[in-house]
C-alpha positions as a Markdown table, in Angstrom:
| # | Residue | x | y | z |
|---|---|---|---|---|
| 1 | Unk | -6.9 | -18.8 | 19.4 |
| 2 | Unk | -4.0 | -17.5 | 21.4 |
| 3 | Unk | -3.5 | -19.2 | 24.7 |
| 4 | Unk | -0.7 | -18.0 | 27.0 |
| 5 | Unk | 0.1 | -18.2 | 30.7 |
| 6 | Unk | 0.9 | -14.5 | 31.0 |
| 7 | Unk | -0.7 | -11.4 | 29.6 |
| 8 | Unk | 2.5 | -9.9 | 28.2 |
| 9 | Unk | 3.1 | -13.0 | 26.1 |
| 10 | Unk | -0.5 | -12.9 | 24.8 |
| 11 | Unk | -0.1 | -9.3 | 23.9 |
| 12 | Unk | 3.0 | -10.1 | 21.9 |
| 13 | Unk | 1.2 | -12.9 | 20.1 |
| 14 | Unk | -1.7 | -10.6 | 19.2 |
| 15 | Unk | 0.7 | -7.9 | 18.0 |
| 16 | Unk | 2.4 | -10.5 | 15.8 |
| 17 | Unk | -1.0 | -11.6 | 14.4 |
| 18 | Unk | -1.8 | -7.9 | 13.5 |
| 19 | Unk | 1.6 | -7.4 | 11.9 |
| 20 | Unk | 1.7 | -10.7 | 10.0 |
| 21 | Unk | -2.0 | -10.9 | 8.9 |
| 22 | Unk | -3.2 | -7.3 | 9.1 |
| 23 | Unk | -4.8 | -5.6 | 6.1 |
| 24 | Unk | -4.4 | -1.8 | 5.6 |
| 25 | Unk | -7.6 | 0.0 | 6.3 |
| 26 | Unk | -8.3 | 3.7 | 6.8 |
| 27 | Unk | -9.6 | 5.3 | 10.0 |
| 28 | Unk | -10.2 | 8.8 | 11.2 |
| 29 | Unk | -6.8 | 8.9 | 12.9 |
| 30 | Unk | -4.8 | 7.4 | 10.1 |
| 31 | Unk | -4.1 | 4.2 | 8.3 |
| 32 | Unk | -4.3 | 1.0 | 10.4 |
| 33 | Unk | -3.3 | -2.6 | 10.0 |
| 34 | Unk | -6.3 | -4.8 | 11.0 |
| 35 | Unk | -6.2 | -8.5 | 11.5 |
| 36 | Unk | -9.3 | -10.8 | 11.6 |
| 37 | Unk | -11.1 | -11.3 | 14.9 |
| 38 | Unk | -9.1 | -13.2 | 17.6 |
| 39 | Unk | -9.8 | -15.1 | 20.8 |
| 40 | Unk | -7.1 | -14.7 | 23.5 |
| 41 | Unk | -6.9 | -16.6 | 26.8 |
| 42 | Unk | -4.5 | -15.7 | 29.6 |
| 43 | Unk | -4.4 | -18.5 | 32.1 |
| 44 | Unk | -2.6 | -16.7 | 35.0 |
| 45 | Unk | -3.7 | -13.0 | 34.9 |
| 46 | Unk | -1.4 | -10.4 | 36.4 |
| 47 | Unk | -1.6 | -6.6 | 36.4 |
| 48 | Unk | 0.4 | -4.3 | 34.0 |
| 49 | Unk | -0.1 | -1.5 | 36.7 |
| 50 | Unk | -2.5 | 0.7 | 34.8 |
| 51 | Unk | -4.6 | 3.4 | 36.5 |
| 52 | Unk | -7.8 | 1.6 | 36.0 |
| 53 | Unk | -10.0 | 3.9 | 38.0 |
| 54 | Unk | -9.3 | 7.0 | 36.0 |
| 55 | Unk | -8.0 | 6.0 | 32.6 |
| 56 | Unk | -11.0 | 5.3 | 30.4 |
| 57 | Unk | -14.1 | 7.4 | 30.4 |
| 58 | Unk | -17.3 | 7.0 | 28.4 |
| 59 | Unk | -18.8 | 10.2 | 27.1 |
| 60 | Unk | -21.9 | 11.3 | 25.3 |
| 61 | Unk | -20.4 | 12.5 | 22.1 |
| 62 | Unk | -17.4 | 14.4 | 23.4 |
| 63 | Unk | -14.0 | 13.0 | 24.2 |
| 64 | Unk | -13.0 | 9.7 | 25.8 |
| 65 | Unk | -10.2 | 11.0 | 28.0 |
| 66 | Unk | -11.0 | 13.6 | 30.6 |
| 67 | Unk | -9.1 | 16.9 | 30.9 |
| 68 | Unk | -8.9 | 19.1 | 34.0 |
| 69 | Unk | -11.4 | 21.5 | 32.4 |
| 70 | Unk | -14.1 | 18.9 | 32.0 |
| 71 | Unk | -16.8 | 18.4 | 34.5 |
| 72 | Unk | -16.8 | 15.0 | 36.2 |
| 73 | Unk | -20.5 | 14.6 | 35.8 |
| 74 | Unk | -20.2 | 14.7 | 32.0 |
| 75 | Unk | -18.4 | 11.3 | 32.0 |
| 76 | Unk | -18.6 | 7.9 | 33.5 |
| 77 | Unk | -15.9 | 5.2 | 33.5 |
| 78 | Unk | -16.3 | 1.5 | 33.1 |
| 79 | Unk | -16.4 | 0.8 | 36.8 |
| 80 | Unk | -19.1 | 3.4 | 37.3 |
| 81 | Unk | -21.2 | 1.9 | 34.5 |
| 82 | Unk | -20.8 | -1.6 | 36.0 |
| 83 | Unk | -22.0 | -0.1 | 39.3 |
| 84 | Unk | -23.2 | -2.7 | 41.8 |
| 85 | Unk | -23.6 | -5.3 | 39.1 |
| 86 | Unk | -20.3 | -6.9 | 40.1 |
| 87 | Unk | -21.7 | -7.4 | 43.6 |
| 88 | Unk | -24.8 | -9.0 | 42.2 |
| 89 | Unk | -22.8 | -11.3 | 40.1 |
| 90 | Unk | -20.7 | -12.4 | 43.0 |
| 91 | Unk | -23.9 | -13.0 | 45.1 |
| 92 | Unk | -25.5 | -15.1 | 42.4 |
| 93 | Unk | -22.3 | -17.2 | 41.8 |
| 94 | Unk | -22.2 | -18.0 | 45.5 |
| 95 | Unk | -25.8 | -19.3 | 45.5 |
| 96 | Unk | -25.5 | -21.0 | 42.1 |
| 97 | Unk | -22.0 | -21.7 | 40.9 |
| 98 | Unk | -23.2 | -23.5 | 37.8 |
| 99 | Unk | -25.1 | -20.4 | 36.5 |
| 100 | Unk | -24.5 | -19.3 | 32.9 |
| 101 | Unk | -26.3 | -16.0 | 33.4 |
| 102 | Unk | -23.6 | -13.8 | 34.8 |
| 103 | Unk | -23.0 | -11.4 | 32.0 |
| 104 | Unk | -23.2 | -7.6 | 32.0 |
| 105 | Unk | -23.3 | -5.0 | 29.2 |
| 106 | Unk | -20.9 | -2.1 | 29.1 |
| 107 | Unk | -22.4 | -0.8 | 25.8 |
| 108 | Unk | -25.8 | 0.9 | 25.9 |
| 109 | Unk | -28.0 | 1.7 | 22.9 |
| 110 | Unk | -27.5 | 5.4 | 23.3 |
| 111 | Unk | -23.7 | 4.9 | 22.9 |
| 112 | Unk | -24.3 | 5.1 | 19.2 |
| 113 | Unk | -24.5 | 8.9 | 19.7 |
| 114 | Unk | -21.1 | 8.9 | 21.4 |
| 115 | Unk | -18.0 | 10.0 | 19.5 |
| 116 | Unk | -16.0 | 7.5 | 21.5 |
| 117 | Unk | -18.3 | 4.6 | 22.7 |
| 118 | Unk | -17.0 | 1.8 | 24.9 |
| 119 | Unk | -14.5 | -0.5 | 23.4 |
| 120 | Unk | -15.3 | -3.3 | 25.9 |
| 121 | Unk | -19.0 | -4.0 | 25.3 |
| 122 | Unk | -19.8 | -7.2 | 27.3 |
| 123 | Unk | -18.2 | -9.0 | 30.3 |
| 124 | Unk | -19.2 | -12.5 | 31.3 |
| 125 | Unk | -18.3 | -14.7 | 34.3 |
| 126 | Unk | -18.3 | -18.5 | 34.3 |
| 127 | Unk | -17.3 | -21.1 | 36.9 |
| 128 | Unk | -15.3 | -23.9 | 35.5 |
| 129 | Unk | -12.0 | -25.7 | 36.4 |
| 130 | Unk | -12.9 | -25.0 | 40.0 |
| 131 | Unk | -12.5 | -21.2 | 39.4 |
| 132 | Unk | -14.4 | -18.2 | 38.2 |
| 133 | Unk | -13.3 | -17.1 | 34.8 |
| 134 | Unk | -13.9 | -13.9 | 32.9 |
| 135 | Unk | -14.5 | -13.4 | 29.2 |
| 136 | Unk | -15.0 | -10.0 | 27.5 |
| 137 | Unk | -16.1 | -8.9 | 24.0 |
| 138 | Unk | -13.9 | -6.1 | 22.8 |
| 139 | Unk | -15.2 | -4.5 | 19.6 |
| 140 | Unk | -12.0 | -2.6 | 18.8 |
| 141 | Unk | -8.5 | -2.8 | 20.3 |
| 142 | Unk | -5.4 | -0.7 | 19.4 |
| 143 | Unk | -3.1 | -3.4 | 20.7 |
| 144 | Unk | 0.0 | -1.3 | 20.9 |
| 145 | Unk | -1.6 | 1.4 | 23.1 |
| 146 | Unk | -4.6 | 0.0 | 24.9 |
| 147 | Unk | -4.1 | -3.8 | 25.5 |
| 148 | Unk | -2.5 | -3.2 | 29.0 |
| 149 | Unk | -5.2 | -0.8 | 30.1 |
| 150 | Unk | -8.1 | -3.0 | 29.0 |
| 151 | Unk | -6.5 | -6.1 | 30.4 |
| 152 | Unk | -6.0 | -4.5 | 33.8 |
| 153 | Unk | -9.6 | -3.4 | 33.9 |
| 154 | Unk | -10.8 | -7.0 | 33.2 |
| 155 | Unk | -8.4 | -8.3 | 35.8 |
| 156 | Unk | -9.7 | -5.9 | 38.4 |
| 157 | Unk | -13.3 | -7.0 | 37.6 |
| 158 | Unk | -12.4 | -10.7 | 38.0 |
| 159 | Unk | -10.6 | -10.1 | 41.3 |
| 160 | Unk | -13.5 | -8.0 | 42.6 |
| 161 | Unk | -16.1 | -10.8 | 41.8 |
| 162 | Unk | -13.8 | -13.4 | 43.3 |
| 163 | Unk | -13.1 | -11.5 | 46.5 |
| 164 | Unk | -16.8 | -11.0 | 47.0 |
| 165 | Unk | -17.8 | -14.6 | 46.2 |
| 166 | Unk | -15.0 | -16.4 | 47.8 |
| 167 | Unk | -14.0 | -18.3 | 44.6 |
| 168 | Unk | -10.5 | -18.5 | 43.2 |
| 169 | Unk | -9.7 | -16.4 | 40.1 |
| 170 | Unk | -9.2 | -18.3 | 36.9 |
| 171 | Unk | -8.4 | -17.2 | 33.4 |
| 172 | Unk | -9.3 | -14.1 | 31.3 |
| 173 | Unk | -10.6 | -14.5 | 27.8 |
| 174 | Unk | -10.8 | -11.6 | 25.3 |
| 175 | Unk | -12.8 | -12.0 | 22.0 |
| 176 | Unk | -11.3 | -9.1 | 20.1 |
| 177 | Unk | -13.3 | -8.2 | 17.0 |
| 178 | Unk | -11.0 | -5.7 | 15.5 |
| 179 | Unk | -7.3 | -6.1 | 16.6 |
| 180 | Unk | -5.3 | -3.3 | 15.0 |
| 181 | Unk | -2.3 | -1.0 | 15.2 |
| 182 | Unk | -1.7 | 2.3 | 13.3 |
| 183 | Unk | 0.8 | 2.1 | 10.5 |
| 184 | Unk | 2.8 | 4.8 | 12.2 |
| 185 | Unk | 3.3 | 2.5 | 15.2 |
| 186 | Unk | 4.2 | -0.7 | 13.3 |
| 187 | Unk | 8.0 | -0.2 | 14.1 |
| 188 | Unk | 7.2 | 0.2 | 17.8 |
| 189 | Unk | 5.0 | -2.9 | 17.7 |
| 190 | Unk | 7.7 | -4.9 | 16.0 |
| 191 | Unk | 10.1 | -4.0 | 18.8 |
| 192 | Unk | 7.5 | -5.1 | 21.4 |
| 193 | Unk | 7.1 | -8.4 | 19.6 |
| 194 | Unk | 10.8 | -9.1 | 19.6 |
| 195 | Unk | 11.5 | -12.7 | 18.6 |
| 196 | Unk | 7.9 | -13.7 | 19.3 |
| 197 | Unk | 5.9 | -15.1 | 16.4 |
| 198 | Unk | 2.2 | -15.7 | 15.8 |
| 199 | Unk | 1.3 | -18.9 | 17.5 |
| 200 | Unk | -2.4 | -19.9 | 17.4 |
| 201 | Unk | -4.1 | -23.0 | 18.8 |
| 202 | Unk | -7.0 | -24.7 | 17.0 |
| 203 | Unk | -9.3 | -27.4 | 18.3 |
| 204 | Unk | -10.2 | -27.8 | 22.0 |
| 205 | Unk | -8.4 | -27.0 | 25.1 |
| 206 | Unk | -9.6 | -26.7 | 28.7 |
| 207 | Unk | -9.7 | -22.9 | 28.4 |
| 208 | Unk | -11.3 | -22.5 | 25.0 |
| 209 | Unk | -12.0 | -24.0 | 21.6 |
| 210 | Unk | -11.3 | -22.6 | 18.1 |
| 211 | Unk | -13.0 | -24.2 | 15.1 |
| 212 | Unk | -12.5 | -23.1 | 11.5 |
| 213 | Unk | -14.8 | -24.5 | 8.9 |
| 214 | Unk | -15.9 | -23.7 | 5.3 |
| 215 | Unk | -19.7 | -23.8 | 5.8 |
| 216 | Unk | -22.3 | -23.4 | 8.5 |
| 217 | Unk | -23.3 | -27.1 | 8.3 |
| 218 | Unk | -19.8 | -28.4 | 8.7 |
| 219 | Unk | -19.1 | -25.8 | 11.5 |
| 220 | Unk | -22.2 | -27.0 | 13.4 |
| 221 | Unk | -21.2 | -30.7 | 13.0 |
| 222 | Unk | -17.7 | -29.9 | 14.3 |
| 223 | Unk | -19.1 | -28.0 | 17.2 |
| 224 | Unk | -21.4 | -30.8 | 18.2 |
| 225 | Unk | -18.5 | -33.2 | 18.0 |
| 226 | Unk | -16.2 | -31.0 | 20.1 |
| 227 | Unk | -18.8 | -30.4 | 22.9 |
| 228 | Unk | -19.9 | -34.1 | 22.9 |
| 229 | Unk | -16.3 | -35.0 | 23.8 |
| 230 | Unk | -16.1 | -32.1 | 26.3 |
| 231 | Unk | -16.4 | -31.8 | 30.0 |
| 232 | Unk | -19.4 | -32.9 | 32.1 |
| 233 | Unk | -21.1 | -30.7 | 34.6 |
| 234 | Unk | -24.3 | -30.1 | 36.5 |
| 235 | Unk | -26.6 | -27.2 | 35.4 |
| 236 | Unk | -28.5 | -24.7 | 37.5 |
| 237 | Unk | -31.8 | -26.3 | 36.3 |
| 238 | Unk | -31.6 | -29.0 | 39.0 |
| 239 | Unk | -34.7 | -31.1 | 38.7 |
| 240 | Unk | -36.8 | -28.3 | 37.2 |
| 241 | Unk | -36.4 | -29.7 | 33.6 |
| 242 | Unk | -36.0 | -33.5 | 33.3 |
| 243 | Unk | -33.1 | -34.3 | 31.1 |
| 244 | Unk | -31.3 | -31.0 | 31.7 |
| 245 | Unk | -29.8 | -31.6 | 35.1 |
| 246 | Unk | -26.4 | -32.4 | 33.5 |
| 247 | Unk | -24.7 | -31.5 | 30.3 |
| 248 | Unk | -21.5 | -31.8 | 28.3 |
| 249 | Unk | -19.9 | -28.5 | 27.8 |
| 250 | Unk | -16.9 | -26.4 | 26.6 |
| 251 | Unk | -16.0 | -22.9 | 27.6 |
| 252 | Unk | -15.3 | -20.2 | 25.0 |
| 253 | Unk | -16.3 | -21.9 | 21.8 |
| 254 | Unk | -15.1 | -19.7 | 18.9 |
| 255 | Unk | -16.3 | -20.8 | 15.4 |
| 256 | Unk | -15.1 | -19.2 | 12.2 |
| 257 | Unk | -17.0 | -19.9 | 9.0 |
| 258 | Unk | -15.2 | -18.9 | 5.8 |
| 259 | Unk | -18.0 | -19.4 | 3.3 |
| 260 | Unk | -21.3 | -19.1 | 5.2 |
| 261 | Unk | -23.4 | -18.8 | 2.1 |
| 262 | Unk | -22.6 | -22.4 | 1.1 |
| 263 | Unk | -24.2 | -25.6 | 2.6 |
| 264 | Unk | -26.1 | -23.6 | 5.2 |
| 265 | Unk | -28.2 | -26.4 | 6.7 |
| 266 | Unk | -26.9 | -29.8 | 7.8 |
| 267 | Unk | -29.0 | -32.8 | 6.6 |
| 268 | Unk | -29.6 | -33.8 | 10.2 |
| 269 | Unk | -30.2 | -30.3 | 11.6 |
| 270 | Unk | -33.0 | -30.2 | 14.2 |
| 271 | Unk | -35.0 | -27.6 | 12.3 |
| 272 | Unk | -36.3 | -27.0 | 8.8 |
| 273 | Unk | -35.2 | -24.3 | 6.4 |
| 274 | Unk | -38.7 | -22.8 | 6.6 |
| 275 | Unk | -38.3 | -22.5 | 10.4 |
| 276 | Unk | -34.9 | -21.0 | 10.0 |
| 277 | Unk | -36.1 | -18.3 | 7.7 |
| 278 | Unk | -39.1 | -17.5 | 9.9 |
| 279 | Unk | -36.9 | -17.4 | 13.0 |
| 280 | Unk | -34.3 | -15.1 | 11.3 |
| 281 | Unk | -36.9 | -12.7 | 9.9 |
| 282 | Unk | -39.2 | -12.3 | 12.9 |
| 283 | Unk | -37.1 | -13.1 | 16.0 |
| 284 | Unk | -33.7 | -11.8 | 15.0 |
| 285 | Unk | -34.1 | -9.2 | 12.2 |
| 286 | Unk | -37.6 | -7.7 | 12.0 |
| 287 | Unk | -37.0 | -8.1 | 8.3 |
| 288 | Unk | -40.1 | -6.2 | 7.1 |
| 289 | Unk | -38.2 | -3.0 | 8.2 |
| 290 | Unk | -34.7 | -4.1 | 7.3 |
| 291 | Unk | -34.3 | -1.1 | 4.9 |
| 292 | Unk | -35.8 | 1.6 | 7.1 |
| 293 | Unk | -35.6 | 2.7 | 10.8 |
| 294 | Unk | -38.1 | 1.4 | 13.3 |
| 295 | Unk | -39.8 | 3.9 | 15.5 |
| 296 | Unk | -42.7 | 1.8 | 17.0 |
| 297 | Unk | -42.7 | -1.2 | 19.2 |
| 298 | Unk | -41.6 | -4.5 | 17.6 |
| 299 | Unk | -44.1 | -7.3 | 17.9 |
| 300 | Unk | -43.3 | -10.1 | 20.2 |
| 301 | Unk | -44.9 | -13.6 | 20.1 |
| 302 | Unk | -47.3 | -14.8 | 22.8 |
| 303 | Unk | -45.4 | -15.3 | 26.0 |
| 304 | Unk | -42.2 | -13.7 | 24.8 |
| 305 | Unk | -40.6 | -11.3 | 27.2 |
| 306 | Unk | -38.3 | -10.0 | 24.4 |
| 307 | Unk | -36.9 | -10.9 | 21.0 |
| 308 | Unk | -33.4 | -10.2 | 19.6 |
| 309 | Unk | -35.1 | -8.0 | 17.0 |
| 310 | Unk | -36.9 | -6.0 | 19.6 |
| 311 | Unk | -33.7 | -5.4 | 21.6 |
| 312 | Unk | -31.9 | -4.4 | 18.4 |
| 313 | Unk | -34.6 | -2.2 | 16.8 |
| 314 | Unk | -37.0 | -0.7 | 19.4 |
| 315 | Unk | -36.9 | -1.7 | 23.1 |
| 316 | Unk | -39.8 | -0.2 | 25.0 |
| 317 | Unk | -38.0 | -0.5 | 28.3 |
| 318 | Unk | -35.0 | 1.7 | 27.1 |
| 319 | Unk | -35.0 | 5.3 | 28.3 |
| 320 | Unk | -33.5 | 6.3 | 24.9 |
| 321 | Unk | -34.9 | 4.5 | 21.9 |
| 322 | Unk | -32.4 | 3.6 | 19.2 |
| 323 | Unk | -32.8 | 1.4 | 16.2 |
| 324 | Unk | -29.3 | 0.0 | 16.6 |
| 325 | Unk | -29.4 | -2.3 | 13.6 |
| 326 | Unk | -30.4 | 0.4 | 11.1 |
| 327 | Unk | -28.0 | 2.8 | 12.7 |
| 328 | Unk | -25.2 | 0.3 | 12.0 |
| 329 | Unk | -26.3 | 0.0 | 8.4 |
| 330 | Unk | -26.2 | 3.8 | 8.0 |
| 331 | Unk | -22.8 | 3.9 | 9.6 |
| 332 | Unk | -21.4 | 1.4 | 7.1 |
| 333 | Unk | -22.9 | 3.2 | 4.2 |
| 334 | Unk | -21.1 | 6.4 | 5.2 |
| 335 | Unk | -17.8 | 4.6 | 6.3 |
| 336 | Unk | -17.4 | 1.0 | 5.5 |
| 337 | Unk | -14.3 | 0.8 | 7.8 |
| 338 | Unk | -16.3 | 2.0 | 10.9 |
| 339 | Unk | -15.4 | 0.0 | 14.0 |
| 340 | Unk | -18.4 | 1.0 | 16.1 |
| 341 | Unk | -21.2 | -0.9 | 14.3 |
| 342 | Unk | -22.2 | -2.8 | 17.4 |
| 343 | Unk | -25.6 | -3.9 | 18.5 |
| 344 | Unk | -26.2 | -4.6 | 22.2 |
| 345 | Unk | -28.9 | -7.2 | 22.9 |
| 346 | Unk | -28.2 | -7.3 | 26.6 |
| 347 | Unk | -29.4 | -4.8 | 29.2 |
| 348 | Unk | -28.3 | -4.3 | 32.8 |
| 349 | Unk | -31.6 | -5.6 | 34.2 |
| 350 | Unk | -31.1 | -8.9 | 32.5 |
| 351 | Unk | -28.9 | -9.9 | 35.4 |
| 352 | Unk | -32.0 | -10.0 | 37.6 |
| 353 | Unk | -34.4 | -11.8 | 35.3 |
| 354 | Unk | -35.1 | -15.5 | 34.9 |
| 355 | Unk | -34.7 | -15.7 | 31.2 |
| 356 | Unk | -31.9 | -13.3 | 30.0 |
| 357 | Unk | -31.0 | -13.3 | 26.3 |
| 358 | Unk | -28.4 | -15.9 | 25.3 |
| 359 | Unk | -27.2 | -13.5 | 22.5 |
| 360 | Unk | -25.5 | -10.6 | 24.1 |
| 361 | Unk | -24.5 | -8.5 | 21.1 |
| 362 | Unk | -23.1 | -8.5 | 17.6 |
| 363 | Unk | -20.9 | -6.4 | 15.4 |
| 364 | Unk | -20.4 | -5.7 | 11.7 |
| 365 | Unk | -16.9 | -5.0 | 10.4 |
| 366 | Unk | -15.2 | -4.6 | 7.0 |
| 367 | Unk | -13.6 | -8.0 | 6.6 |
| 368 | Unk | -11.1 | -9.6 | 4.2 |
| 369 | Unk | -11.0 | -10.0 | 0.4 |
| 370 | Unk | -11.2 | -13.5 | -1.0 |
| 371 | Unk | -8.5 | -12.4 | -3.4 |
| 372 | Unk | -6.7 | -9.1 | -4.1 |
| 373 | Unk | -8.8 | -8.3 | -7.1 |
| 374 | Unk | -12.1 | -9.0 | -5.4 |
| 375 | Unk | -14.3 | -6.7 | -3.4 |
| 376 | Unk | -14.2 | -6.6 | 0.4 |
| 377 | Unk | -16.5 | -8.8 | 2.5 |
| 378 | Unk | -18.4 | -7.9 | 5.6 |
| 379 | Unk | -17.7 | -9.8 | 8.8 |
| 380 | Unk | -20.5 | -10.5 | 11.3 |
| 381 | Unk | -19.4 | -11.4 | 14.8 |
| 382 | Unk | -22.0 | -12.7 | 17.3 |
| 383 | Unk | -21.3 | -13.1 | 21.0 |
| 384 | Unk | -23.5 | -15.5 | 23.1 |
| 385 | Unk | -23.2 | -16.0 | 26.9 |
| 386 | Unk | -24.8 | -19.5 | 26.6 |
| 387 | Unk | -25.6 | -21.7 | 23.6 |
| 388 | Unk | -27.4 | -25.1 | 23.4 |
| 389 | Unk | -25.2 | -26.5 | 20.7 |
| 390 | Unk | -27.5 | -29.3 | 19.6 |
| 391 | Unk | -30.9 | -27.8 | 20.1 |
| 392 | Unk | -30.3 | -24.1 | 19.2 |
| 393 | Unk | -26.9 | -23.3 | 17.8 |
| 394 | Unk | -27.5 | -24.4 | 14.2 |
| 395 | Unk | -30.7 | -22.3 | 13.9 |
| 396 | Unk | -28.9 | -19.4 | 15.6 |
| 397 | Unk | -26.0 | -19.6 | 13.1 |
| 398 | Unk | -28.4 | -19.8 | 10.1 |
| 399 | Unk | -30.3 | -16.7 | 11.3 |
| 400 | Unk | -27.3 | -14.6 | 12.3 |
| 401 | Unk | -25.6 | -15.4 | 9.0 |
| 402 | Unk | -28.8 | -14.5 | 7.2 |
| 403 | Unk | -28.8 | -11.1 | 9.0 |
| 404 | Unk | -25.1 | -10.6 | 8.0 |
| 405 | Unk | -25.9 | -11.3 | 4.4 |
| 406 | Unk | -28.7 | -8.8 | 4.3 |
| 407 | Unk | -26.5 | -6.1 | 5.9 |
| 408 | Unk | -23.7 | -6.9 | 3.4 |
| 409 | Unk | -26.1 | -6.4 | 0.5 |
| 410 | Unk | -27.6 | -3.2 | 1.9 |
| 411 | Unk | -24.1 | -1.7 | 2.5 |
| 412 | Unk | -22.4 | -2.6 | -0.8 |
| 413 | Unk | -20.0 | -5.3 | 0.3 |
| 414 | Unk | -19.2 | -8.2 | -2.1 |
| 415 | Unk | -20.1 | -10.9 | 0.3 |
| 416 | Unk | -19.8 | -11.8 | 4.0 |
| 417 | Unk | -18.0 | -14.0 | 6.5 |
| 418 | Unk | -19.3 | -15.2 | 9.8 |
| 419 | Unk | -17.9 | -15.6 | 13.4 |
| 420 | Unk | -19.9 | -17.3 | 16.2 |
| 421 | Unk | -18.8 | -17.3 | 19.9 |
| 422 | Unk | -20.4 | -19.0 | 22.9 |
| 423 | Unk | -19.0 | -18.5 | 26.4 |
| 424 | Unk | -20.7 | -21.7 | 27.6 |
| 425 | Unk | -21.4 | -24.2 | 24.7 |
| 426 | Unk | -23.3 | -27.2 | 25.9 |
| 427 | Unk | -25.3 | -30.3 | 25.0 |
| 428 | Unk | -27.9 | -31.4 | 27.5 |
| 429 | Unk | -28.0 | -35.0 | 28.7 |
| 430 | Unk | -31.4 | -35.5 | 27.0 |
| 431 | Unk | -29.9 | -34.6 | 23.6 |
| 432 | Unk | -26.8 | -36.8 | 23.7 |
| 433 | Unk | -28.5 | -39.7 | 21.9 |
| 434 | Unk | -29.6 | -37.4 | 19.1 |
| 435 | Unk | -26.1 | -35.9 | 18.9 |
| 436 | Unk | -24.7 | -39.5 | 18.6 |
| 437 | Unk | -27.1 | -40.1 | 15.7 |
| 438 | Unk | -25.5 | -37.0 | 13.9 |
| 439 | Unk | -21.9 | -37.9 | 14.8 |
| 440 | Unk | -22.1 | -41.7 | 14.4 |
| 441 | Unk | -24.8 | -42.6 | 11.8 |
| 442 | Unk | -25.3 | -46.3 | 11.4 |
| 443 | Unk | -24.2 | -47.7 | 8.1 |
| 444 | Unk | -26.6 | -50.3 | 6.6 |
| 445 | Unk | -25.1 | -53.8 | 6.4 |
| 446 | Unk | -24.6 | -55.1 | 2.9 |
| 447 | Unk | -27.1 | -58.0 | 3.5 |
| 448 | Unk | -29.8 | -55.7 | 4.8 |
| 449 | Unk | -29.3 | -53.5 | 1.7 |
| 450 | Unk | -29.6 | -56.5 | -0.6 |
| 451 | Unk | -32.8 | -57.7 | 1.1 |
| 452 | Unk | -34.3 | -54.2 | 0.8 |
| 453 | Unk | -33.5 | -54.1 | -2.9 |
| 454 | Unk | -35.2 | -57.5 | -3.4 |
| 455 | Unk | -38.3 | -56.2 | -1.7 |
| 456 | Unk | -38.4 | -53.2 | -4.1 |
C-alpha cells in the first residue's frame, strides 16, 4: 500500500513500483512492464489541472479519444455516465452519513464489446475520519501517461459530492489492478521518479490496511484481528437489527493471498466446506455452465433479488445481455495478457435499492511466476464496497478463490493468486465475542487436562 500526502508523490511511488517490480508482458501497443496490483491513498488531494470534462470518452467499439470528425452522440465521458448519480450519493450521505451503499459503476456489461472500455470501473464513497472519502477500482493504468487524468477525475467527483452534501473532502484511494508503463517510456518514467524509491506500508493505518498472507485461512485470521482492533462506529441499521447498531471497522482493507490453494478454510471458520462449495457454485459462479455461455435466466433462490452469478452471467434487467464471466474466459484464451477481463456485478440502479450487492466487480489478469522456469499464474482481484469480516468474508474469499482457480484451469494458467479488497471492512458488535474466541482461544489448564485424562 502506498500512502502519501500529495498525489504527485503517490504517482512517483507507483512508477517506482512498476519499474522495480514490473514483469515484461506484451500488449497490442507494445511491450509493457506490469507490477502486481497496488492500493494507493492520497490524503490531501489536489488537481494536476487536467481537462476532465473532455479528456476521456467511452465508445462502443471505436476509439477512446474523440476527434473533430466524430459525432458527439457516438461517445459518452465518465461524467455523463455518472449522470445524476453523484447528486443521489450526496443526498443519501446527508440523510445517512454512516451508509456503506454509496458506490456507482462506470463499467457496464456491454462494455465488453468496446475496443476501449472504461479503465475506472467503480467509484465508492465512505464517510470516516469526519470526512467523505473516495475509493476507485482501476482495472488498468498506464501510470506514465494517465495517472494525472484519472486522479483529477476522481478528485472532481469527490469535490462534487462534498459540495452537494456539505461534508469536508477527505482522501482518495485507488485500487489499481494493473499498474504498467510501456518499455519505450521507461526512461521517461525514471526521470519522473527522480530520487524517489518504492515505499510501501503494510498493516493498518487510519486510511487503509494492507495484509499479505500465504493462505486464505491465515489471511482471514489476520483480517479479523486487524478489524477487531480497528475503529468503532455506528451503522445505518440503527435499531432495525439487534446487535448491529455498532461495529468495529477499517476502511480500505486490501488482502493479498500468495498461495490461495493451501489451507483454504480456518478451523474456526463460521461455515463448513460443504456450504462454501455450494455457495461458490450456485451463488457466485453458476458452475453447471462454467465451460459454456449462458443465454437463459440464472436461477435465484427463494427471496433473492439477485445473485453474483446472475449479475455476471445473465441479468434479466440488463438491456444488453452479456455473459461477462464466459466472455472473460474467451478473452484470456485468445490473449492471456488481456487487461479488460472485468466482470461488473454492480448496476446503476443498485444505488436506489435496499440491498445492493456487496461485491461490485472482479477482474482476471495474467499474474506472476513462482519462479522463472515456472508457468504464469492467473490473478483474481475482487472489489467489495462492504464486507462483514467475521460473518461473510471467509466464505466470500473461499468462493472467489474457487472461481479464480476454475478460470485458471480453463484458460491454461499454471495456478492462481488471489486479491481481496473491502472498502468498508467491519465486525458487528454481536460478533465480537465470537471473534475473540478465534483470536484468543482459551488454553486448557494443566490440572484440567490431567483430570480429563484420568476420566478417560
